[in-house]
All heavy atoms as TSV, in Angstrom:
chain	resi	resn	atom	element	x	y	z
A	1	MET	N	N	24.243	-36.726	12.885
A	1	MET	CA	C	25.075	-35.591	13.249
A	1	MET	C	C	24.267	-34.662	14.156
A	1	MET	O	O	23.157	-34.268	13.842
A	1	MET	CB	C	25.510	-34.863	11.980
A	1	MET	CG	C	26.393	-33.700	12.234
A	1	MET	SD	S	26.965	-33.061	10.625
A	1	MET	CE	C	27.634	-31.557	11.162
A	2	THR	N	N	24.820	-34.297	15.283
A	2	THR	CA	C	24.135	-33.391	16.198
A	2	THR	C	C	24.521	-31.954	15.894
A	2	THR	O	O	25.638	-31.665	15.477
A	2	THR	CB	C	24.488	-33.708	17.669
A	2	THR	OG1	O	25.895	-33.586	17.829
A	2	THR	CG2	C	24.025	-35.095	18.051
A	3	LYS	N	N	23.555	-31.069	16.116
A	3	LYS	CA	C	23.818	-29.640	15.901
A	3	LYS	C	C	24.603	-29.099	17.087
A	3	LYS	O	O	24.301	-29.387	18.227
A	3	LYS	CB	C	22.497	-28.864	15.788
A	3	LYS	CG	C	21.698	-29.195	14.579
A	3	LYS	CD	C	20.513	-28.252	14.498
A	3	LYS	CE	C	19.251	-29.035	14.724
A	3	LYS	NZ	N	18.062	-28.222	14.715
A	4	ARG	N	N	25.579	-28.277	16.785
A	4	ARG	CA	C	26.347	-27.630	17.844
A	4	ARG	C	C	26.060	-26.144	17.785
A	4	ARG	O	O	26.269	-25.496	16.765
A	4	ARG	CB	C	27.831	-27.895	17.668
A	4	ARG	CG	C	28.148	-29.376	17.752
A	4	ARG	CD	C	29.565	-29.568	18.007
A	4	ARG	NE	N	29.638	-30.242	19.301
A	4	ARG	CZ	C	30.749	-30.523	19.915
A	4	ARG	NH1	N	31.887	-30.171	19.406
A	4	ARG	NH2	N	30.738	-31.151	21.056
A	5	LEU	N	N	25.568	-25.616	18.887
A	5	LEU	CA	C	25.280	-24.188	18.983
A	5	LEU	C	C	26.429	-23.495	19.687
A	5	LEU	O	O	27.103	-24.081	20.539
A	5	LEU	CB	C	23.986	-23.972	19.772
A	5	LEU	CG	C	22.717	-24.553	19.159
A	5	LEU	CD1	C	21.544	-24.373	20.114
A	5	LEU	CD2	C	22.424	-23.899	17.832
A	6	PRO	N	N	26.643	-22.229	19.371
A	6	PRO	CA	C	27.673	-21.477	20.096
A	6	PRO	C	C	27.380	-21.454	21.597
A	6	PRO	O	O	26.223	-21.550	22.020
A	6	PRO	CB	C	27.553	-20.071	19.501
A	6	PRO	CG	C	26.937	-20.280	18.151
A	6	PRO	CD	C	26.005	-21.447	18.327
A	7	LYS	N	N	28.404	-21.322	22.385
A	7	LYS	CA	C	28.275	-21.284	23.838
A	7	LYS	C	C	27.293	-20.177	24.248
A	7	LYS	O	O	27.381	-19.049	23.760
A	7	LYS	CB	C	29.640	-21.037	24.473
A	7	LYS	CG	C	29.625	-21.104	25.969
A	7	LYS	CD	C	31.006	-20.905	26.551
A	7	LYS	CE	C	30.935	-20.976	28.060
A	7	LYS	NZ	N	32.243	-20.844	28.670
A	8	GLY	N	N	26.374	-20.503	25.105
A	8	GLY	CA	C	25.398	-19.539	25.600
A	8	GLY	C	C	24.109	-19.501	24.789
A	8	GLY	O	O	23.136	-18.898	25.208
A	9	TRP	N	N	24.069	-20.136	23.632
A	9	TRP	CA	C	22.866	-20.181	22.809
A	9	TRP	C	C	21.989	-21.346	23.260
A	9	TRP	O	O	22.469	-22.334	23.801
A	9	TRP	CB	C	23.231	-20.377	21.349
A	9	TRP	CG	C	23.816	-19.182	20.662
A	9	TRP	CD1	C	24.554	-18.175	21.214
A	9	TRP	CD2	C	23.726	-18.894	19.265
A	9	TRP	NE1	N	24.929	-17.285	20.246
A	9	TRP	CE2	C	24.441	-17.697	19.047
A	9	TRP	CE3	C	23.144	-19.535	18.195
A	9	TRP	CZ2	C	24.557	-17.128	17.781
A	9	TRP	CZ3	C	23.257	-18.971	16.928
A	9	TRP	CH2	C	23.951	-17.769	16.737
A	10	VAL	N	N	20.691	-21.224	23.013
A	10	VAL	CA	C	19.772	-22.322	23.267
A	10	VAL	C	C	18.881	-22.512	22.049
A	10	VAL	O	O	18.583	-21.558	21.335
A	10	VAL	CB	C	18.895	-22.071	24.516
A	10	VAL	CG1	C	19.725	-22.013	25.777
A	10	VAL	CG2	C	18.076	-20.813	24.360
A	11	GLU	N	N	18.465	-23.735	21.810
A	11	GLU	CA	C	17.562	-24.015	20.701
A	11	GLU	C	C	16.129	-23.733	21.145
A	11	GLU	O	O	15.733	-24.077	22.262
A	11	GLU	CB	C	17.696	-25.475	20.280
A	11	GLU	CG	C	16.891	-25.806	19.048
A	11	GLU	CD	C	17.188	-27.192	18.524
A	11	GLU	OE1	O	18.331	-27.669	18.650
A	11	GLU	OE2	O	16.252	-27.789	17.977
A	12	THR	N	N	15.369	-23.086	20.282
A	12	THR	CA	C	13.979	-22.759	20.594
A	12	THR	C	C	13.191	-22.674	19.296
A	12	THR	O	O	13.746	-22.887	18.219
A	12	THR	CB	C	13.884	-21.429	21.380
A	12	THR	OG1	O	12.547	-21.253	21.844
A	12	THR	CG2	C	14.301	-20.242	20.540
A	13	THR	N	N	11.922	-22.376	19.391
A	13	THR	CA	C	11.096	-22.169	18.206
A	13	THR	C	C	10.688	-20.709	18.137
A	13	THR	O	O	10.662	-20.003	19.160
A	13	THR	CB	C	9.824	-23.029	18.244
A	13	THR	OG1	O	9.005	-22.595	19.330
A	13	THR	CG2	C	10.160	-24.504	18.382
A	14	LEU	N	N	10.337	-20.250	16.953
A	14	LEU	CA	C	9.898	-18.870	16.791
A	14	LEU	C	C	8.657	-18.602	17.644
A	14	LEU	O	O	8.524	-17.549	18.249
A	14	LEU	CB	C	9.622	-18.582	15.310
A	14	LEU	CG	C	9.316	-17.152	14.942
A	14	LEU	CD1	C	10.446	-16.212	15.368
A	14	LEU	CD2	C	9.055	-17.027	13.450
A	15	GLY	N	N	7.769	-19.572	17.728
A	15	GLY	CA	C	6.551	-19.414	18.521
A	15	GLY	C	C	6.792	-19.224	20.006
A	15	GLY	O	O	5.948	-18.671	20.713
A	16	GLU	N	N	7.933	-19.680	20.500
A	16	GLU	CA	C	8.253	-19.529	21.917
A	16	GLU	C	C	8.807	-18.142	22.248
A	16	GLU	O	O	8.772	-17.726	23.396
A	16	GLU	CB	C	9.262	-20.593	22.350
A	16	GLU	CG	C	8.680	-21.994	22.378
A	16	GLU	CD	C	9.721	-23.055	22.706
A	16	GLU	OE1	O	10.918	-22.732	22.799
A	16	GLU	OE2	O	9.321	-24.217	22.858
A	17	ILE	N	N	9.318	-17.429	21.243
A	17	ILE	CA	C	9.954	-16.143	21.536
A	17	ILE	C	C	9.299	-14.945	20.859
A	17	ILE	O	O	9.655	-13.813	21.128
A	17	ILE	CB	C	11.454	-16.166	21.158
A	17	ILE	CG1	C	11.632	-16.460	19.667
A	17	ILE	CG2	C	12.203	-17.170	22.021
A	17	ILE	CD1	C	13.048	-16.293	19.173
A	18	ALA	N	N	8.325	-15.199	19.969
A	18	ALA	CA	C	7.678	-14.097	19.251
A	18	ALA	C	C	6.166	-14.266	19.322
A	18	ALA	O	O	5.661	-15.390	19.379
A	18	ALA	CB	C	8.129	-14.078	17.796
A	19	HIS	N	N	5.476	-13.156	19.316
A	19	HIS	CA	C	4.018	-13.165	19.382
A	19	HIS	C	C	3.485	-12.302	18.250
A	19	HIS	O	O	3.620	-11.076	18.291
A	19	HIS	CB	C	3.550	-12.642	20.739
A	19	HIS	CG	C	4.184	-13.372	21.880
A	19	HIS	ND1	N	3.799	-14.630	22.264
A	19	HIS	CD2	C	5.213	-13.038	22.680
A	19	HIS	CE1	C	4.545	-15.034	23.270
A	19	HIS	NE2	N	5.419	-14.085	23.534
A	20	PRO	N	N	2.895	-12.930	17.219
A	20	PRO	CA	C	2.409	-12.152	16.080
A	20	PRO	C	C	1.310	-11.173	16.482
A	20	PRO	O	O	0.478	-11.483	17.326
A	20	PRO	CB	C	1.863	-13.195	15.115
A	20	PRO	CG	C	2.073	-14.521	15.731
A	20	PRO	CD	C	2.653	-14.340	17.080
A	21	SER	N	N	1.337	-10.012	15.870
A	21	SER	CA	C	0.322	-8.998	16.135
A	21	SER	C	C	-0.877	-9.244	15.240
A	21	SER	O	O	-0.730	-9.542	14.059
A	21	SER	CB	C	0.879	-7.599	15.844
A	21	SER	OG	O	-0.158	-6.652	15.896
A	22	ARG	N	N	-2.045	-9.114	15.785
A	22	ARG	CA	C	-3.277	-9.233	15.011
A	22	ARG	C	C	-4.006	-7.889	14.973
A	22	ARG	O	O	-5.108	-7.790	14.462
A	22	ARG	CB	C	-4.194	-10.293	15.620
A	22	ARG	CG	C	-3.595	-11.673	15.679
A	22	ARG	CD	C	-3.629	-12.327	14.312
A	22	ARG	NE	N	-3.177	-13.703	14.410
A	22	ARG	CZ	C	-2.135	-14.170	13.759
A	22	ARG	NH1	N	-1.432	-13.396	12.981
A	22	ARG	NH2	N	-1.785	-15.429	13.879
A	23	GLU	N	N	-3.387	-6.850	15.533
A	23	GLU	CA	C	-4.015	-5.528	15.581
A	23	GLU	C	C	-4.144	-4.978	14.159
A	23	GLU	O	O	-3.187	-4.913	13.421
A	23	GLU	CB	C	-3.165	-4.588	16.428
A	23	GLU	CG	C	-3.741	-3.210	16.571
A	23	GLU	CD	C	-2.839	-2.262	17.354
A	23	GLU	OE1	O	-1.784	-2.690	17.861
A	23	GLU	OE2	O	-3.203	-1.088	17.446
A	24	ARG	N	N	-5.359	-4.602	13.797
A	24	ARG	CA	C	-5.618	-4.054	12.464
A	24	ARG	C	C	-6.242	-2.676	12.611
A	24	ARG	O	O	-6.845	-2.361	13.632
A	24	ARG	CB	C	-6.546	-4.969	11.672
A	24	ARG	CG	C	-5.936	-6.351	11.414
A	24	ARG	CD	C	-6.762	-7.169	10.465
A	24	ARG	NE	N	-6.680	-6.703	9.092
A	24	ARG	CZ	C	-5.729	-7.005	8.229
A	24	ARG	NH1	N	-4.722	-7.757	8.597
A	24	ARG	NH2	N	-5.750	-6.542	6.996
A	25	ALA	N	N	-6.085	-1.874	11.573
A	25	ALA	CA	C	-6.691	-0.547	11.552
A	25	ALA	C	C	-7.103	-0.216	10.130
A	25	ALA	O	O	-6.481	-0.679	9.170
A	25	ALA	CB	C	-5.708	0.503	12.069
A	26	SER	N	N	-8.142	0.579	10.011
A	26	SER	CA	C	-8.565	1.024	8.683
A	26	SER	C	C	-7.807	2.298	8.333
A	26	SER	O	O	-7.354	3.023	9.220
A	26	SER	CB	C	-10.071	1.279	8.662
A	26	SER	OG	O	-10.384	2.407	9.451
A	27	PRO	N	N	-7.654	2.584	7.048
A	27	PRO	CA	C	-6.922	3.787	6.629
A	27	PRO	C	C	-7.485	5.070	7.246
A	27	PRO	O	O	-6.730	5.970	7.609
A	27	PRO	CB	C	-7.087	3.792	5.109
A	27	PRO	CG	C	-7.337	2.373	4.747
A	27	PRO	CD	C	-8.103	1.792	5.905
A	28	GLN	N	N	-8.784	5.137	7.417
A	28	GLN	CA	C	-9.401	6.343	7.992
A	28	GLN	C	C	-8.986	6.556	9.446
A	28	GLN	O	O	-8.873	7.685	9.906
A	28	GLN	CB	C	-10.941	6.255	7.909
A	28	GLN	CG	C	-11.484	6.179	6.512
A	28	GLN	CD	C	-11.398	4.769	5.902
A	28	GLN	OE1	O	-11.162	3.786	6.585
A	28	GLN	NE2	N	-11.556	4.700	4.582
A	29	ASP	N	N	-8.760	5.461	10.175
A	29	ASP	CA	C	-8.347	5.563	11.577
A	29	ASP	C	C	-6.919	6.086	11.718
A	29	ASP	O	O	-6.535	6.548	12.788
A	29	ASP	CB	C	-8.418	4.201	12.266
A	29	ASP	CG	C	-9.838	3.669	12.374
A	29	ASP	OD1	O	-10.790	4.473	12.312
A	29	ASP	OD2	O	-9.984	2.438	12.508
A	30	LEU	N	N	-6.143	6.000	10.660
A	30	LEU	CA	C	-4.728	6.375	10.723
A	30	LEU	C	C	-4.387	7.546	9.804
A	30	LEU	O	O	-3.249	7.685	9.369
A	30	LEU	CB	C	-3.860	5.159	10.355
A	30	LEU	CG	C	-4.010	3.950	11.273
A	30	LEU	CD1	C	-3.254	2.760	10.707
A	30	LEU	CD2	C	-3.546	4.264	12.674
A	31	ALA	N	N	-5.366	8.371	9.512
A	31	ALA	CA	C	-5.145	9.512	8.612
A	31	ALA	C	C	-3.933	10.326	9.065
A	31	ALA	O	O	-3.765	10.612	10.249
A	31	ALA	CB	C	-6.384	10.392	8.563
A	32	GLY	N	N	-3.070	10.646	8.121
A	32	GLY	CA	C	-1.866	11.425	8.402
A	32	GLY	C	C	-0.678	10.588	8.839
A	32	GLY	O	O	0.432	11.100	8.957
A	33	LYS	N	N	-0.879	9.313	9.090
A	33	LYS	CA	C	0.211	8.427	9.524
A	33	LYS	C	C	0.831	7.748	8.304
A	33	LYS	O	O	0.177	7.526	7.296
A	33	LYS	CB	C	-0.323	7.337	10.462
A	33	LYS	CG	C	-0.973	7.847	11.709
A	33	LYS	CD	C	0.051	8.153	12.735
A	33	LYS	CE	C	-0.681	8.545	14.020
A	33	LYS	NZ	N	0.181	8.781	15.097
A	34	PRO	N	N	2.107	7.375	8.384
A	34	PRO	CA	C	2.741	6.687	7.250
A	34	PRO	C	C	2.294	5.239	7.159
A	34	PRO	O	O	2.013	4.591	8.166
A	34	PRO	CB	C	4.232	6.773	7.572
A	34	PRO	CG	C	4.301	6.921	9.048
A	34	PRO	CD	C	3.052	7.655	9.464
A	35	TYR	N	N	2.230	4.739	5.935
A	35	TYR	CA	C	1.927	3.340	5.647
A	35	TYR	C	C	3.155	2.745	4.973
A	35	TYR	O	O	3.720	3.353	4.066
A	35	TYR	CB	C	0.715	3.238	4.717
A	35	TYR	CG	C	0.491	1.849	4.173
A	35	TYR	CD1	C	-0.213	0.909	4.911
A	35	TYR	CD2	C	0.993	1.485	2.935
A	35	TYR	CE1	C	-0.405	-0.375	4.422
A	35	TYR	CE2	C	0.801	0.204	2.438
A	35	TYR	CZ	C	0.102	-0.720	3.182
A	35	TYR	OH	O	-0.079	-1.983	2.690
A	36	VAL	N	N	3.545	1.556	5.415
A	36	VAL	CA	C	4.672	0.841	4.809
A	36	VAL	C	C	4.138	-0.469	4.258
A	36	VAL	O	O	3.634	-1.307	5.011
A	36	VAL	CB	C	5.788	0.553	5.839
A	36	VAL	CG1	C	6.903	-0.268	5.199
A	36	VAL	CG2	C	6.325	1.826	6.437
A	37	GLY	N	N	4.235	-0.640	2.960
A	37	GLY	CA	C	3.862	-1.898	2.315
A	37	GLY	C	C	5.114	-2.640	1.898
A	37	GLY	O	O	6.212	-2.076	1.873
A	38	MET	N	N	4.956	-3.906	1.568
A	38	MET	CA	C	6.118	-4.694	1.149
A	38	MET	C	C	6.816	-4.069	-0.054
A	38	MET	O	O	8.025	-4.165	-0.196
A	38	MET	CB	C	5.708	-6.131	0.824
A	38	MET	CG	C	5.283	-6.933	2.045
A	38	MET	SD	S	6.548	-7.017	3.331
A	38	MET	CE	C	7.853	-7.856	2.476
A	39	GLU	N	N	6.049	-3.394	-0.897
A	39	GLU	CA	C	6.641	-2.746	-2.077
A	39	GLU	C	C	7.516	-1.554	-1.710
A	39	GLU	O	O	8.263	-1.043	-2.530
A	39	GLU	CB	C	5.543	-2.317	-3.055
A	39	GLU	CG	C	4.636	-1.223	-2.541
A	39	GLU	CD	C	3.460	-1.695	-1.686
A	39	GLU	OE1	O	3.456	-2.846	-1.218
A	39	GLU	OE2	O	2.545	-0.885	-1.472
A	40	HIS	N	N	7.443	-1.114	-0.458
A	40	HIS	CA	C	8.239	0.022	-0.002
A	40	HIS	C	C	9.561	-0.399	0.633
A	40	HIS	O	O	10.327	0.444	1.082
A	40	HIS	CB	C	7.439	0.860	1.001
A	40	HIS	CG	C	6.163	1.369	0.442
A	40	HIS	ND1	N	4.968	1.281	1.116
A	40	HIS	CD2	C	5.868	1.948	-0.742
A	40	HIS	CE1	C	4.004	1.799	0.387
A	40	HIS	NE2	N	4.529	2.213	-0.753
A	41	VAL	N	N	9.803	-1.702	0.698
A	41	VAL	CA	C	11.021	-2.233	1.304
A	41	VAL	C	C	11.849	-2.921	0.219
A	41	VAL	O	O	11.363	-3.790	-0.492
A	41	VAL	CB	C	10.690	-3.228	2.433
A	41	VAL	CG1	C	11.962	-3.774	3.066
A	41	VAL	CG2	C	9.799	-2.568	3.479
A	42	GLU	N	N	13.094	-2.499	0.091
A	42	GLU	CA	C	13.981	-3.044	-0.936
A	42	GLU	C	C	14.360	-4.492	-0.623
A	42	GLU	O	O	14.743	-4.804	0.508
A	42	GLU	CB	C	15.246	-2.186	-1.021
A	42	GLU	CG	C	16.184	-2.549	-2.143
A	42	GLU	CD	C	17.333	-1.572	-2.239
A	42	GLU	OE1	O	18.075	-1.414	-1.257
A	42	GLU	OE2	O	17.472	-0.956	-3.308
A	43	SER	N	N	14.251	-5.357	-1.638
A	43	SER	CA	C	14.660	-6.757	-1.471
A	43	SER	C	C	16.145	-6.834	-1.126
A	43	SER	O	O	16.930	-5.999	-1.543
A	43	SER	CB	C	14.418	-7.529	-2.769
A	43	SER	OG	O	13.060	-7.559	-3.065
A	44	ASP	N	N	16.506	-7.820	-0.380
A	44	ASP	CA	C	17.888	-8.124	0.021
A	44	ASP	C	C	18.462	-7.163	1.057
A	44	ASP	O	O	19.094	-7.597	1.998
A	44	ASP	CB	C	18.832	-8.200	-1.187
A	44	ASP	CG	C	18.430	-9.294	-2.163
A	44	ASP	OD1	O	18.017	-10.381	-1.701
A	44	ASP	OD2	O	18.514	-9.066	-3.362
A	45	THR	N	N	18.252	-5.847	0.900
A	45	THR	CA	C	18.849	-4.909	1.853
A	45	THR	C	C	17.897	-4.543	2.984
A	45	THR	O	O	18.330	-4.088	4.027
A	45	THR	CB	C	19.256	-3.590	1.168
A	45	THR	OG1	O	18.071	-2.890	0.772
A	45	THR	CG2	C	20.170	-3.836	-0.008
A	46	MET	N	N	16.595	-4.707	2.757
A	46	MET	CA	C	15.532	-4.323	3.702
A	46	MET	C	C	15.498	-2.818	3.942
A	46	MET	O	O	14.951	-2.341	4.914
A	46	MET	CB	C	15.656	-5.088	5.015
A	46	MET	CG	C	15.434	-6.571	4.844
A	46	MET	SD	S	15.423	-7.479	6.375
A	46	MET	CE	C	17.154	-7.538	6.760
A	47	ARG	N	N	16.088	-2.056	3.038
A	47	ARG	CA	C	16.096	-0.595	3.154
A	47	ARG	C	C	14.713	-0.056	2.832
A	47	ARG	O	O	14.077	-0.468	1.871
A	47	ARG	CB	C	17.126	-0.014	2.184
A	47	ARG	CG	C	17.319	1.488	2.292
A	47	ARG	CD	C	18.497	1.937	1.444
A	47	ARG	NE	N	18.273	1.710	0.032
A	47	ARG	CZ	C	17.879	2.652	-0.823
A	47	ARG	NH1	N	17.702	3.884	-0.422
A	47	ARG	NH2	N	17.695	2.361	-2.101
A	48	LEU	N	N	14.231	0.856	3.673
A	48	LEU	CA	C	12.943	1.486	3.447
A	48	LEU	C	C	13.083	2.482	2.305
A	48	LEU	O	O	13.864	3.429	2.377
A	48	LEU	CB	C	12.459	2.202	4.712
A	48	LEU	CG	C	11.098	2.870	4.637
A	48	LEU	CD1	C	9.995	1.855	4.357
A	48	LEU	CD2	C	10.814	3.615	5.925
A	49	LEU	N	N	12.336	2.247	1.221
A	49	LEU	CA	C	12.429	3.099	0.044
A	49	LEU	C	C	11.537	4.330	0.143
A	49	LEU	O	O	11.914	5.409	-0.287
A	49	LEU	CB	C	12.052	2.298	-1.209
A	49	LEU	CG	C	12.921	1.072	-1.492
A	49	LEU	CD1	C	12.350	0.272	-2.647
A	49	LEU	CD2	C	14.349	1.508	-1.782
A	50	LYS	N	N	10.349	4.164	0.691
A	50	LYS	CA	C	9.432	5.284	0.865
A	50	LYS	C	C	8.243	4.828	1.692
A	50	LYS	O	O	8.116	3.657	2.020
A	50	LYS	CB	C	8.948	5.822	-0.479
A	50	LYS	CG	C	7.971	4.920	-1.221
A	50	LYS	CD	C	7.470	5.619	-2.470
A	50	LYS	CE	C	6.189	4.960	-2.965
A	50	LYS	NZ	N	5.567	5.712	-4.033
A	51	THR	N	N	7.380	5.761	2.040
A	51	THR	CA	C	6.103	5.468	2.678
A	51	THR	C	C	5.042	6.279	1.949
A	51	THR	O	O	5.360	7.188	1.185
A	51	THR	CB	C	6.093	5.869	4.169
A	51	THR	OG1	O	6.272	7.278	4.277
A	51	THR	CG2	C	7.172	5.140	4.959
A	52	VAL	N	N	3.789	5.924	2.179
A	52	VAL	CA	C	2.669	6.712	1.680
A	52	VAL	C	C	1.755	6.991	2.864
A	52	VAL	O	O	1.860	6.344	3.903
A	52	VAL	CB	C	1.898	5.981	0.547
A	52	VAL	CG1	C	2.790	5.777	-0.670
A	52	VAL	CG2	C	1.345	4.665	1.025
A	53	LEU	N	N	0.856	7.951	2.710
A	53	LEU	CA	C	-0.081	8.236	3.791
A	53	LEU	C	C	-1.137	7.136	3.871
A	53	LEU	O	O	-1.630	6.644	2.850
A	53	LEU	CB	C	-0.738	9.590	3.590
A	53	LEU	CG	C	0.193	10.789	3.762
A	53	LEU	CD1	C	-0.539	12.089	3.470
A	53	LEU	CD2	C	0.786	10.819	5.167
A	54	ALA	N	N	-1.494	6.765	5.086
A	54	ALA	CA	C	-2.429	5.663	5.312
A	54	ALA	C	C	-3.763	5.880	4.621
A	54	ALA	O	O	-4.368	4.926	4.131
A	54	ALA	CB	C	-2.635	5.461	6.812
A	55	GLU	N	N	-4.226	7.117	4.552
A	55	GLU	CA	C	-5.539	7.358	3.943
A	55	GLU	C	C	-5.564	7.039	2.444
A	55	GLU	O	O	-6.638	6.920	1.852
A	55	GLU	CB	C	-6.049	8.773	4.205
A	55	GLU	CG	C	-5.143	9.865	3.730
A	55	GLU	CD	C	-4.215	10.392	4.816
A	55	GLU	OE1	O	-3.856	9.649	5.737
A	55	GLU	OE2	O	-3.853	11.570	4.735
A	56	GLY	N	N	-4.407	6.856	1.837
A	56	GLY	CA	C	-4.338	6.479	0.435
A	56	GLY	C	C	-4.444	4.977	0.201
A	56	GLY	O	O	-4.506	4.523	-0.931
A	57	VAL	N	N	-4.491	4.205	1.284
A	57	VAL	CA	C	-4.586	2.752	1.202
A	57	VAL	C	C	-6.066	2.366	1.211
A	57	VAL	O	O	-6.869	2.978	1.892
A	57	VAL	CB	C	-3.831	2.098	2.385
A	57	VAL	CG1	C	-3.948	0.598	2.362
A	57	VAL	CG2	C	-2.377	2.530	2.376
A	58	ARG	N	N	-6.424	1.332	0.463
A	58	ARG	CA	C	-7.837	0.965	0.307
A	58	ARG	C	C	-8.396	0.034	1.372
A	58	ARG	O	O	-9.596	0.021	1.609
A	58	ARG	CB	C	-8.048	0.325	-1.055
A	58	ARG	CG	C	-7.814	1.283	-2.173
A	58	ARG	CD	C	-8.063	0.615	-3.487
A	58	ARG	NE	N	-7.711	1.530	-4.571
A	58	ARG	CZ	C	-8.298	1.542	-5.735
A	58	ARG	NH1	N	-9.251	0.696	-6.000
A	58	ARG	NH2	N	-7.916	2.387	-6.645
A	59	SER	N	N	-7.580	-0.791	1.990
A	59	SER	CA	C	-8.116	-1.767	2.941
A	59	SER	C	C	-7.388	-1.693	4.279
A	59	SER	O	O	-6.345	-1.060	4.403
A	59	SER	CB	C	-7.997	-3.177	2.366
A	59	SER	OG	O	-6.647	-3.500	2.136
A	60	SER	N	N	-7.957	-2.346	5.276
A	60	SER	CA	C	-7.328	-2.354	6.594
A	60	SER	C	C	-5.994	-3.088	6.525
A	60	SER	O	O	-5.765	-3.917	5.647
A	60	SER	CB	C	-8.242	-3.013	7.629
A	60	SER	OG	O	-8.369	-4.383	7.381
A	61	SER	N	N	-5.122	-2.760	7.452
A	61	SER	CA	C	-3.777	-3.338	7.482
A	61	SER	C	C	-3.391	-3.654	8.911
A	61	SER	O	O	-3.979	-3.141	9.862
A	61	SER	CB	C	-2.756	-2.359	6.908
A	61	SER	OG	O	-3.038	-2.075	5.563
A	62	VAL	N	N	-2.378	-4.489	9.055
A	62	VAL	CA	C	-1.849	-4.806	10.375
A	62	VAL	C	C	-1.059	-3.597	10.876
A	62	VAL	O	O	-0.284	-2.996	10.139
A	62	VAL	CB	C	-0.954	-6.064	10.326
A	62	VAL	CG1	C	-0.298	-6.328	11.672
A	62	VAL	CG2	C	-1.767	-7.267	9.881
A	63	VAL	N	N	-1.257	-3.263	12.121
A	63	VAL	CA	C	-0.559	-2.129	12.745
A	63	VAL	C	C	0.740	-2.642	13.369
A	63	VAL	O	O	0.772	-3.727	13.958
A	63	VAL	CB	C	-1.445	-1.513	13.851
A	63	VAL	CG1	C	-0.708	-0.403	14.591
A	63	VAL	CG2	C	-2.739	-0.989	13.246
A	64	PHE	N	N	1.820	-1.884	13.230
A	64	PHE	CA	C	3.036	-2.236	13.932
A	64	PHE	C	C	3.568	-1.025	14.674
A	64	PHE	O	O	3.210	0.101	14.384
A	64	PHE	CB	C	4.095	-2.858	13.004
A	64	PHE	CG	C	4.622	-1.939	11.933
A	64	PHE	CD1	C	5.750	-1.164	12.167
A	64	PHE	CD2	C	4.010	-1.872	10.685
A	64	PHE	CE1	C	6.244	-0.338	11.176
A	64	PHE	CE2	C	4.503	-1.050	9.697
A	64	PHE	CZ	C	5.621	-0.273	9.947
A	65	HIS	N	N	4.394	-1.289	15.659
A	65	HIS	CA	C	4.901	-0.253	16.548
A	65	HIS	C	C	6.422	-0.287	16.588
A	65	HIS	O	O	7.035	-1.298	16.216
A	65	HIS	CB	C	4.343	-0.465	17.957
A	65	HIS	CG	C	2.842	-0.478	17.997
A	65	HIS	ND1	N	2.102	0.670	18.021
A	65	HIS	CD2	C	1.960	-1.503	17.979
A	65	HIS	CE1	C	0.808	0.353	18.028
A	65	HIS	NE2	N	0.704	-0.957	18.016
A	66	GLU	N	N	7.014	0.781	17.052
A	66	GLU	CA	C	8.461	0.849	17.195
A	66	GLU	C	C	8.945	-0.362	17.992
A	66	GLU	O	O	8.367	-0.727	19.005
A	66	GLU	CB	C	8.863	2.132	17.918
A	66	GLU	CG	C	10.359	2.340	17.977
A	66	GLU	CD	C	10.748	3.687	18.584
A	66	GLU	OE1	O	9.931	4.607	18.585
A	66	GLU	OE2	O	11.888	3.790	19.033
A	67	GLY	N	N	9.985	-1.010	17.490
A	67	GLY	CA	C	10.550	-2.178	18.145
A	67	GLY	C	C	10.032	-3.499	17.600
A	67	GLY	O	O	10.590	-4.546	17.880
A	68	ASP	N	N	8.938	-3.467	16.824
A	68	ASP	CA	C	8.410	-4.695	16.227
A	68	ASP	C	C	9.373	-5.183	15.135
A	68	ASP	O	O	10.064	-4.390	14.500
A	68	ASP	CB	C	7.050	-4.453	15.585
A	68	ASP	CG	C	5.920	-4.293	16.591
A	68	ASP	OD1	O	6.166	-4.486	17.802
A	68	ASP	OD2	O	4.803	-3.972	16.163
A	69	VAL	N	N	9.382	-6.472	14.916
A	69	VAL	CA	C	10.149	-7.074	13.833
A	69	VAL	C	C	9.154	-7.418	12.727
A	69	VAL	O	O	8.175	-8.108	12.967
A	69	VAL	CB	C	10.892	-8.345	14.299
A	69	VAL	CG1	C	11.588	-9.021	13.121
A	69	VAL	CG2	C	11.875	-7.998	15.397
A	70	LEU	N	N	9.423	-6.933	11.517
A	70	LEU	CA	C	8.529	-7.166	10.393
A	70	LEU	C	C	9.139	-8.194	9.456
A	70	LEU	O	O	10.345	-8.229	9.270
A	70	LEU	CB	C	8.299	-5.855	9.627
A	70	LEU	CG	C	7.903	-4.637	10.447
A	70	LEU	CD1	C	7.742	-3.429	9.539
A	70	LEU	CD2	C	6.630	-4.909	11.211
A	71	TYR	N	N	8.291	-9.008	8.868
A	71	TYR	CA	C	8.761	-9.937	7.844
A	71	TYR	C	C	7.645	-10.165	6.850
A	71	TYR	O	O	6.484	-9.912	7.121
A	71	TYR	CB	C	9.223	-11.255	8.461
A	71	TYR	CG	C	8.106	-12.086	9.050
A	71	TYR	CD1	C	7.500	-13.080	8.289
A	71	TYR	CD2	C	7.646	-11.866	10.337
A	71	TYR	CE1	C	6.460	-13.830	8.810
A	71	TYR	CE2	C	6.617	-12.608	10.864
A	71	TYR	CZ	C	6.027	-13.592	10.100
A	71	TYR	OH	O	5.000	-14.326	10.607
A	72	GLY	N	N	8.004	-10.584	5.675
A	72	GLY	CA	C	6.994	-10.837	4.651
A	72	GLY	C	C	7.465	-11.894	3.690
A	72	GLY	O	O	8.599	-12.279	3.653
């Protein structure tokens, strides 16, 4: 059975259209900025429940910017 895509769609791989970020920062470098951990995102709805200040985090984390797509 062949897959049928809607008109105008093309088949591709995630690696061809997305580029993972490897940018990391330590909590001290981001003092005063919000930190979002997986525990701050509600399952199923992806609603942001809260944030904490970066300086309260113990280890370095991946940095993300407006427009990035996050997944975990």
